[in-house]
C-alpha atoms as one frame of an Amber mdcrd trajectory, in Angstrom:
protein
  72.608  94.107 128.148  74.100  91.782 130.790  72.775  93.228 134.030  73.771
  91.576 137.295  76.098  89.134 135.572  79.244  88.667 137.647  80.788  86.323
 135.067  80.370  88.885 132.289  81.638  91.689 134.539  84.706  89.621 135.367
  85.396  88.889 131.691  85.110  92.604 130.894  87.537  93.405 133.711  90.036
  90.784 132.517  89.748  91.070 128.725  88.070  94.383 128.041  84.699  94.884
 126.402  85.402  92.830 123.269  81.840  93.062 121.843  81.962  96.866 122.079
  85.424  96.933 120.472  84.230  94.714 117.619  81.137  96.870 117.139  83.242
 100.057 116.952  85.664  98.465 114.484  82.804  97.206 112.287  81.267 100.687
 112.252  84.651 102.213 111.332  85.175  99.745 108.484  81.628 100.373 107.250
  82.245 104.143 107.188  85.541 103.681 105.325  83.914 101.361 102.799  81.151
 103.881 102.216  83.744 106.599 101.566  85.661 104.384  99.150  82.542 103.278
  97.266  81.014 106.757  97.003  83.175 107.919  94.025  82.220 104.791  92.057
  78.526 105.301  92.711  78.553 109.003  91.789  80.513 108.480  88.551  77.865
 106.183  87.084  79.573 102.874  87.706  76.995 101.750  90.262  77.679  99.079
  92.818  77.924  96.243  90.309  74.822  94.526  91.678  72.469  96.059  89.123
  74.171  94.780  85.961  74.035  91.163  84.854  77.194  89.115  84.973  78.645
  87.526  81.899  78.216  83.740  81.687  80.967  81.837  83.444  81.753  84.503
  86.028  81.585  83.637  89.691  80.841  80.400  91.499  79.408  77.594  89.427
  77.304  74.752  90.780  78.936  72.225  88.414  82.425  72.746  89.878  84.186
  69.583  91.036  84.797  69.042  94.709  88.341  68.343  95.911  89.290  64.711
  96.123  89.851  61.762  93.824  88.723  62.307  90.261  86.436  59.779  88.585
  88.001  57.966  85.633
């Protein structure tokens, strides 16, 4: 990816290959999440994305922002 980049090579030598470490950790977490979610998917519960939410659940556009309240 970074060929002939002395700055990048120096950072890798000093700090380790952080992008590669992050990539490995993200892949590990993804695998674990897939294992955890698999029983829910196979038992008929689905992922929750295919069923409609009841009104009032989740983020609402009409929510008030923090700060002084109008009188």
